[in-house]
C-alpha positions, 0 to 999 in steps of 0.5 A: 273584879274587886272584893266589893263586886264579888260580895255583891255578886254573892249576895245577889246570887244568894237572894236569887237562890233563896227565891228559887228555893222558896218557889220550889218549896211552894210548888212541891208543898202538899197543899199545892200538889193536892190543889193541882190534882183536884183541879186536874181531876175536876177538869178531866171529869167535866170533859168526859165523866163517863170515863170516871164513872166506868172507872169508879164502877170497875173499882167498886166491882173489884172491891166487892169481889175482894171482900167476897173472896176474903169472906168465902175464899177457901184458905185452909 
């Protein structure tokens, strides 16, 4: 390979790496991850809302139990 070929190869590789890193940065950005999570939750709820309602009810009962335990617990 000539020096010019090596320089072209390095430049092309840098361009490809920059593009790849930009794509990785985009996919791992908080906005993109939030959008993906929101879409997944929305689709999951649309397919079977009873699981989400039961889970939410269990979480609510747990939160209420924790508050009542904190208020009425015997922490001497």
